[in-house]
ROMIDREN-507571 format. One record per residue (C-alpha): x, y, z; residue number from 1; residue in one letter. Coordinates in pm, whole numbers, plus 50000, padded with zeros to 5 digits. Layout:
% ROMIDREN-507571
    east   north      up   seq   type
       X       Y       Z   NUM      a
...
END
This chain:
% ROMIDREN-507571
    east   north      up   seq   type
   52656   48743   47481     1      m
   52799   49087   47541     2      k
   52637   49224   47227     3      k
   52295   49086   47322     4      q
   52334   49221   47673     5      l
   52410   49573   47556     6      f
   52105   49565   47328     7      i
   51891   49472   47627     8      s
   52037   49756   47831     9      i
   51974   50007   47555    10      a
   51612   49893   47532    11      a
   51574   49957   47905    12      f
   51753   50293   47893    13      g
   51449   50509   47951    14      i
   51337   50279   48233    15      l
   51668   50315   48408    16      l
   51656   50693   48397    17      s
   51313   50721   48559    18      t
   51169   50567   48871    19      g
   51480   50369   48960    20      c
   51503   50166   49277    21      t
   51821   50228   49471    22      k
   52056   49939   49541    23      l
   52356   49945   49768    24      n
   52549   50012   49450    25      e
   52529   50302   49203    26      t
   52193   50367   49038    27      v
   52246   50353   48663    28      l
   52086   50575   48406    29      d
   52065   50584   48028    30      e
   52399   50760   47992    31      s
   52580   50461   48140    32      s
   52437   50206   47898    33      a
   52764   50171   47705    34      g
   53098   50038   47825    35      g
   52960   49875   48140    36      l
   53155   49652   48368    37      t
   53000   49313   48441    38      d
   52889   49439   48782    39      k
   52722   49743   48628    40      q
   52558   49523   48367    41      a
   52415   49302   48642    42      a
   52284   49608   48826    43      e
   52125   49741   48509    44      s
   51923   49422   48477    45      m
   51775   49427   48828    46      i
   51690   49799   48845    47      v
   51394   49782   48601    48      p
   51246   49490   48796    49      v
   51185   49720   49094    50      y
   51115   50033   48888    51      a
   50753   49929   48828    52      t
   50666   49940   49199    53      l
   50639   50320   49244    54      p
   50388   50344   48959    55      n
   50197   50039   49074    56      l
   50158   50183   49423    57      f
   50024   50522   49320    58      t
   49699   50624   49482    59      h
   49467   50545   49191    60      t
   49612   50205   49110    61      n
   49682   49941   49373    62      y
   49553   50156   49658    63      f
   49219   50227   49490    64      a
   49156   49862   49412    65      l
   49240   49734   49759    66      n
   49101   50011   49981    67      e
   48813   50183   49802    68      i
   48659   49840   49737    69      s
   48637   49785   50114    70      t
   48469   49919   50426    71      d
   48771   50138   50502    72      e
   48755   50387   50217    73      a
   48490   50562   50011    74      i
   48536   50823   49738    75      l
   48212   51005   49649    76      p
   48157   51249   49364    77      y
   48288   51549   49559    78      r
   48073   51860   49545    79      g
   47917   51741   49222    80      g
   48231   51838   49030    81      t
   48533   51638   49151    82      d
   48628   51270   49138    83      w
   48336   51182   48913    84      g
   48563   50993   48672    85      d
   48266   50830   48500    86      n
   48163   50669   48827    87      g
   48459   50433   48859    88      i
   48520   50505   49230    89      y
   48153   50463   49314    90      i
   48152   50137   49117    91      a
   48468   50021   49294    92      m
   48316   50081   49636    93      h
   47980   49920   49554    94      t
   48142   49619   49381    95      h
   48005   49713   49042    96      n
   48349   49737   48883    97      y
   48374   49648   48515    98      t
   48640   49531   48272    99      s
   48674   49882   48127   100      t
   48776   50047   48457   101      d
   49096   50240   48373   102      p
   49244   50188   48721   103      n
   49202   49812   48684   104      l
   49364   49829   48342   105      r
   49656   50039   48466   106      n
   49716   49812   48764   107      t
   49707   49503   48543   108      w
   49947   49657   48290   109      n
   50195   49766   48555   110      l
   50201   49426   48722   111      i
   50267   49253   48393   112      f
   50530   49510   48308   113      q
   50702   49404   48630   114      g
   50671   49038   48538   115      i
   50814   49104   48191   116      s
   51111   49294   48332   117      r
   51167   49018   48586   118      s
   51176   48759   48310   119      l
   51426   48967   48112   120      t
   51652   48980   48417   121      a
   51607   48608   48485   122      i
   51711   48514   48132   123      t
   52001   48764   48111   124      t
   52170   48754   48452   125      l
   52303   48395   48425   126      p
   52528   48513   48139   127      g
   52690   48793   48338   128      i
   53022   48708   48502   129      n
   52996   48890   48833   130      d
   52931   48764   49186   131      a
   52633   48998   49227   132      s
   52449   48835   48936   133      a
   52352   48533   49146   134      k
   52189   48749   49414   135      t
   52017   48970   49157   136      f
   51887   48660   48980   137      l
   51728   48545   49306   138      a
   51579   48892   49357   139      e
   51433   48893   49007   140      a
   51283   48549   49062   141      r
   51134   48653   49397   142      a
   50996   48972   49244   143      m
   50834   48774   48964   144      r
   50673   48555   49228   145      a
   50553   48865   49414   146      y
   50404   49023   49101   147      y
   50237   48689   49022   148      s
   50099   48676   49375   149      m
   49933   49014   49311   150      l
   49767   48889   48992   151      t
   49641   48578   49168   152      l
   49509   48785   49457   153      d
   49331   49045   49244   154      m
   49251   48867   48916   155      f
   49251   48497   49008   156      g
   49518   48383   48760   157      l
   49886   48400   48674   158      i
   50090   48383   48354   159      f
   50392   48152   48346   160      v
   50677   48123   48099   161      k
   51056   48087   48104   162      e
   51123   48170   47738   163      d
   51054   48539   47663   164      p
   50949   48451   47308   165      t
   50702   48179   47411   166      a
   50331   48208   47485   167      l
   50259   48223   47856   168      s
   50073   47939   48024   169      e
   49776   48055   48231   170      i
   49734   47896   48574   171      k
   49457   47937   48830   172      r
   49375   47803   49175   173      g
   49606   47544   49330   174      s
   49833   47531   49026   175      e
   49893   47905   49042   176      a
   49945   47894   49417   177      y
   50197   47611   49392   178      d
   50393   47792   49123   179      y
   50427   48108   49332   180      i
   50519   47908   49640   181      l
   50789   47714   49457   182      n
   50934   48030   49303   183      e
   50968   48198   49643   184      f
   51127   47884   49786   185      l
   51369   47855   49494   186      a
   51477   48219   49522   187      a
   51520   48232   49900   188      e
   51857   48050   49941   189      p
   52045   48296   49718   190      d
   51893   48614   49860   191      l
   52085   48840   50094   192      s
   51986   48907   50455   193      s
   52163   49241   50455   194      d
   52010   49478   50199   195      v
   51784   49783   50222   196      t
   51415   49720   50272   197      h
   51365   49840   49914   198      g
   51508   49512   49786   199      r
   51401   49151   49812   200      m
   51582   48997   50108   201      s
   51546   48660   50276   202      k
   51330   48826   50539   203      q
   51107   48989   50275   204      a
   51045   48651   50116   205      v
   50976   48495   50457   206      w
   50713   48762   50518   207      g
   50558   48710   50175   208      l
   50561   48333   50223   209      l
   50374   48379   50550   210      a
   50117   48593   50367   211      r
   50090   48337   50088   212      l
   50035   48044   50326   213      y
   49784   48248   50527   214      l
   49577   48305   50213   215      n
   49622   47952   50075   216      a
   49260   47855   50142   217      a
   49141   48160   49946   218      v
   49376   48124   49654   219      y
   49304   47753   49610   220      k
   48925   47777   49636   221      n
   48836   48136   49564   222      l
   48457   48111   49562   223      y
   48419   47879   49860   224      a
   48120   47936   50085   225      g
   48356   47891   50378   226      q
   48732   47870   50366   227      f
   48912   47574   50521   228      t
   49248   47673   50664   229      f
   49476   47370   50668   230      a
   49677   47315   50983   231      g
   49995   47256   50784   232      e
   49954   47593   50610   233      d
   49910   47767   50944   234      m
   50222   47590   51072   235      d
   50411   47739   50781   236      k
   50275   48087   50857   237      v
   50405   48053   51211   238      i
   50739   47915   51090   239      e
   50808   48202   50852   240      y
   50685   48467   51093   241      c
   50919   48319   51353   242      d
   51205   48344   51104   243      k
   51145   48716   51051   244      v
   51102   48785   51422   245      i
   51402   48576   51526   246      n
   51629   48733   51263   247      s
   51683   49020   51506   248      g
   51687   49274   51225   249      r
   51353   49440   51298   250      y
   51194   49634   51582   251      e
   50842   49759   51642   252      l
   50843   50138   51613   253      s
   50760   50321   51940   254      p
   50611   50605   51733   255      e
   50347   50453   51509   256      y
   50348   50730   51249   257      f
   50728   50723   51217   258      a
   50674   50408   51010   259      i
   50517   50633   50745   260      f
   50737   50941   50779   261      n
   50920   51111   50498   262      d
   51249   50958   50615   263      n
   51123   50607   50686   264      n
   51399   50440   50483   265      d
   51576   50386   50817   266      t
   51271   50268   51011   267      n
   51348   49929   51164   268      k
   50992   49800   51156   269      e
   50977   49784   50777   270      i
   51071   49451   50620   271      v
   50993   49525   50254   272      f
   50880   49849   50091   273      a
   50863   50052   49773   274      v
   51176   50268   49783   275      d
   51062   50625   49722   276      q
   51351   50839   49842   277      r
   51392   51180   49679   278      a
   51700   51083   49479   279      d
   51500   50799   49322   280      l
   51230   51019   49169   281      n
   50968   50911   49420   282      g
   50622   51017   49318   283      h
   50357   50855   49533   284      n
   50062   51074   49629   285      r
   49953   50887   49938   286      m
   49994   51194   50160   287      a
   49770   51427   49959   288      y
   49498   51189   49838   289      f
   49258   51215   50132   290      s
   49321   51570   50255   291      l
   49109   51876   50180   292      s
   49206   52103   49893   293      g
   49236   52374   50156   294      d
   49487   52194   50375   295      q
   49843   52304   50299   296      f
   50095   52088   50487   297      p
   50416   52258   50371   298      l
   50509   52623   50430   299      p
   50763   52590   50145   300      e
   50500   52506   49881   301      f
   50190   52720   49831   302      v
   50068   52474   49568   303      g
   50098   52165   49788   304      a
   49749   52083   49911   305      n
   49508   51794   49934   306      g
   49263   51679   49672   307      t
   48946   51594   49870   308      d
   48977   51228   49784   309      g
   48868   50925   49985   310      p
   48741   50930   50341   311      a
   48692   50646   50585   312      i
   48340   50507   50604   313      t
   48125   50559   50914   314      p
   48121   50180   50949   315      d
   48496   50163   50981   316      y
   48508   50464   51212   317      y
   48251   50301   51441   318      r
   48484   50005   51498   319      t
   48716   50250   51675   320      w
   48435   50432   51853   321      e
   48278   50111   51980   322      n
   48611   49964   52090   323      a
   48706   50258   52311   324      y
   48372   50397   52431   325      a
   48315   50588   52652   326      p
   48664   50725   52580   327      e
   48752   50889   52251   328      d
   48946   50660   52011   329      p
   49235   50908   52004   330      k
   49353   50743   52327   331      v
   49502   50489   52086   332      d
   49817   50654   51941   333      p
   49764   50471   51614   334      r
   49438   50659   51557   335      f
   49566   51016   51577   336      y
   49869   51231   51644   337      k
   49835   51601   51718   338      e
   50119   51807   51571   339      n
   49948   52146   51567   340      l
   49890   52269   51921   341      s
   49606   52501   51815   342      i
   49379   52197   51840   343      y
   49444   52189   52214   344      s
   49512   52559   52271   345      n
   49322   52807   52056   346      a
   49585   53074   52121   347      n
   49866   52886   51946   348      d
   49818   53063   51614   349      t
   50181   53137   51525   350      c
   50416   52852   51432   351      v
   50773   52875   51298   352      p
   50781   52734   50947   353      a
   51038   52471   51045   354      a
   50805   52346   51319   355      n
   50487   52332   51113   356      f
   50357   51978   51071   357      y
   49995   51886   51015   358      i
   49822   51629   51231   359      n
   49842   51262   51140   360      r
   49608   50967   51141   361      g
   49230   50998   51123   362      i
   49130   51366   51103   363      l
   48789   51474   51234   364      r
   48599   51796   51278   365      g
   48713   52152   51213   366      q
   49057   52169   51056   367      q
   49319   52437   51118   368      y
   49628   52518   50918   369      g
   49807   52759   50688   370      l
   49589   53030   50533   371      i
   49659   53115   50170   372      r
   49559   53449   50023   373      r
   49649   53570   49673   374      n
   49898   53288   49630   375      g
   50092   53340   49955   376      v
   50058   53215   50311   377      f
   49966   53469   50577   378      l
   50223   53531   50849   379      k
   50226   53663   51202   380      c
   50395   53993   51290   381      a
   50708   53804   51403   382      n
   50738   53625   51066   383      g
   50602   53291   51184   384      n
   50330   53111   50991   385      m
   49975   53217   51079   386      l
   49760   52918   51166   387      v
   49382   52950   51171   388      g
   49046   52796   51092   389      k
   49024   52664   50737   390      l
   48748   52724   50484   391      f
   48697   52589   50133   392      h
   48855   52888   49958   393      d
   49009   52683   49678   394      t
   48661   52546   49599   395      r
   48522   52900   49580   396      n
   48318   52832   49892   397      r
   48484   53067   50141   398      p
   48203   53037   50398   399      t
   48207   52655   50405   400      l
   48437   52539   50688   401      p
   48679   52252   50639   402      v
   48491   52061   50908   403      d
   48515   51688   50847   404      f
   48197   51501   50935   405      t
   48141   51135   51013   406      e
   47868   51120   50749   407      k
   47991   51038   50401   408      v
   47798   50860   50129   409      d
   47676   50916   49775   410      f
   47396   51159   49866   411      s
   47434   51530   49791   412      v
   47507   51607   50155   413      e
   47729   51305   50205   414      g
   47946   51382   49903   415      s
   48007   51747   49980   416      n
   48367   51859   50025   417      y
   48377   51834   50407   418      p
   48208   51494   50422   419      s
   48395   51205   50580   420      g
   48681   51174   50825   421      y
   49013   51183   50641   422      r
   49336   50989   50670   423      v
   49684   51140   50682   424      e
   49897   50832   50743   425      k
   50192   50900   50513   426      y
   50378   51225   50573   427      e
   50391   51503   50316   428      f
   50743   51525   50177   429      s
   50948   51831   50270   430      r
   51212   51739   50011   431      k
   51031   51706   49682   432      s
   51019   51956   49398   433      a
   50647   52024   49429   434      s
   50548   51903   49772   435      g
   50218   51775   49641   436      r
   50292   51534   49361   437      n
   50609   51372   49492   438      f
   50602   51166   49809   439      g
   50930   51029   49935   440      e
   50800   50811   50218   441      a
   50870   50449   50130   442      n
   50540   50264   50086   443      i
   50519   49968   50321   444      v
   50457   49622   50174   445      i
   50558   49406   50473   446      v
   50633   49524   50827   447      r
   50697   49358   51160   448      l
   50357   49435   51317   449      a
   50187   49248   51033   450      d
   50423   48956   51093   451      i
   50305   48934   51455   452      y
   49940   48968   51353   453      l
   49973   48699   51085   454      m
   50128   48468   51342   455      r
   49843   48544   51582   456      a
   49588   48459   51313   457      e
   49761   48134   51227   458      a
   49759   48034   51595   459      k
   49386   48099   51616   460      l
   49302   47920   51291   461      r
   49523   47617   51357   462      k
   49435   47522   51712   463      s
   49229   47798   51865   464      g
   49536   47917   52056   465      d
   49369   48233   52185   466      a
   49633   48288   52453   467      a
   49919   48277   52202   468      g
   49732   48504   51961   469      a
   49647   48748   52240   470      l
   50012   48768   52342   471      a
   50117   48860   51987   472      d
   49845   49123   51949   473      v
   49918   49279   52287   474      n
   50289   49286   52213   475      l
   50219   49503   51908   476      v
   49979   49727   52098   477      r
   50221   49775   52387   478      a
   50506   49874   52155   479      s
   50360   50216   52060   480      r
   50511   50396   52358   481      t
   50639   50724   52210   482      a
   50317   50896   52311   483      r
   50138   50784   52622   484      t
   49932   50597   52690   485      p
   50005   50302   52464   486      a
   49693   50113   52354   487      p
   49561   49921   52655   488      p
   49609   49545   52658   489      a
   49320   49331   52539   490      l
   49191   49060   52772   491      s
   49067   48809   52517   492      n
   49107   48721   52151   493      m
   48903   48562   51875   494      d
   48892   48599   51497   495      l
   48650   48892   51500   496      d
   48868   49082   51746   497      l
   49177   49000   51542   498      l
   49009   49130   51227   499      f
   48926   49450   51415   500      r
   49284   49477   51539   501      e
   49423   49435   51187   502      r
   49194   49722   51087   503      g
   49336   49940   51365   504      f
   49700   49858   51297   505      e
   49707   49829   50917   506      l
   49446   50074   50790   507      y
   49523   50246   50459   508      w
   49803   49993   50387   509      e
   49623   49814   50103   510      m
   49564   49490   50293   511      l
   49197   49543   50377   512      r
   49047   49375   50072   513      r
   49241   49051   50114   514      s
   49172   49061   50489   515      d
   48798   49100   50433   516      m
   48792   48811   50188   517      i
   48992   48581   50416   518      r
   48775   48664   50719   519      f
   48454   48611   50522   520      g
   48343   48975   50537   521      k
   48382   49098   50180   522      y
   48024   49005   50091   523      e
   47898   49210   50386   524      g
   47707   49538   50390   525      t
   47861   49876   50469   526      w
   47819   50240   50366   527      t
   47660   50241   50019   528      e
   47760   49876   49956   529      k
   47516   49582   49964   530      t
   47648   49350   49691   531      d
   47697   48995   49826   532      a
   47826   48823   49513   533      n
   48134   48607   49593   534      p
   48244   48638   49230   535      q
   48340   48998   49313   536      k
   48623   48870   49534   537      r
   48840   48913   49228   538      i
   48830   49183   48966   539      f
   48746   49143   48599   540      p
   49030   49093   48357   541      i
   49067   49425   48172   542      p
   48888   49427   47840   543      q
   49206   49548   47670   544      t
   49378   49223   47775   545      a
   49085   49014   47652   546      i
   49089   49198   47320   547      d
   49464   49158   47283   548      a
   49426   48781   47315   549      a
   49125   48759   47084   550      s
   49330   48590   46812   551      n
   49380   48295   47048   552      l
   49029   48155   47104   553      p
   48979   48020   47455   554      g
   49320   48137   47575   555      y
   49222   48423   47808   556      l
   48871   48378   47946   557      v
   48699   48649   48147   558      q
   48643   48579   48516   559      n
   48295   48454   48612   560      p
   48036   48722   48673   561      g
   48178   48980   48433   562      y
END
């Protein structure tokens, strides 16, 4: 067994040296592949299982599929030169995605890489004589269930096998749902309750079970004209949400944007996340994806700027505007946080480098920030950073202000560089080697606010318990007290209001697509999108996967409508 184990470790060597996920124990690398203790060998099996997550959650993979396909995000062909990418982002937003979309292919491949690594760990860990192996085995099993849940959610199928050399069995619908459910339930007893939020814990599985039960009606009958939410499923949602809440391990964050800060590995609201700390080679680009190419968030890095990526749609913005009219939506501290005082006081043009932080949330109108000339940032006479009005200098349009407009679409005007309000939810890292390409904020998968909102939804769907749902929603709203005023309490609650509230609380967190499907809104009309085909609720299986299985006639069949 030892010889086989060391061969497995050597095969994973390159995986262990890049993109590792930190455990409470030492992170292993390729140099430690020989002469391992049993404990180190167990660790070396679980590390690759998590190592897929940072790549999966990059901006053009899982994010693009689950946000740009919705009413929250749109990515036009910027200025006629940027983000064309053969029209894949336009197709994603209009629901004209195809089986050759490279982002779909990459997301599919990364998920199945995670499943493969999970299976390797599941088959190897039972032979390792160390107490940690039992916990790691449960983590690997729970992670395989999670990866399978992603394939069911996005592609409508899962692949099942216990023997690495065998052909996987393909399951869809209720069979796939039941498999994932049973795997989570089987893993849960041996999981720890006391690990970092970058690892599968009991509480992480409880949160994922709540999410699974909440979407049971969708996963079991994907193309239904109307979903039927079983009372017993909603009871289970409430049960598992209660378990997370009553564990006492989590707290709603008084400062909303602290959940997405560079140092959020200690944030007590997060239940499960992609661990992206600097010492783990974090490389998400969530912070830079939406910003202008002429916004520079870090005085330390003259090359760290935005990329003029996706904006929010006017339709999504109007949900905020309509909810708070006649007041501006920035009265809700989840919408916006001002860090640069020049926005309130035009004379505040000099900021110490250590105190320079760009604004967070949904960014509108004329933008101010660091001014770069000839490769350096301009400074005030006292050595502080000069802050001023921004123009599109990096786009060779020095007279075009970085003035974000509500209008954004696929017209010439609507796809210009300033078009669309932008989102700066995750903080730019002040610790990475480049500032731009490496983001160390852990990417949230499950957090406590979502637990409360799932419980509220289950109460509404099960018995129309509007009072109970309202109490959960208002509890979340009232918790954001770091900046006053906190969002005002709502006076009533129904499913449409709850959908709106999920959009306010969870925007840009890659839950919008599944929310829209579950609430019956994915076939709706919004900016540049009119497709109403329910077959588009799931994505096509990548053509590369179909081709790879072509020697097995009838084995892997393309999803309907593609």
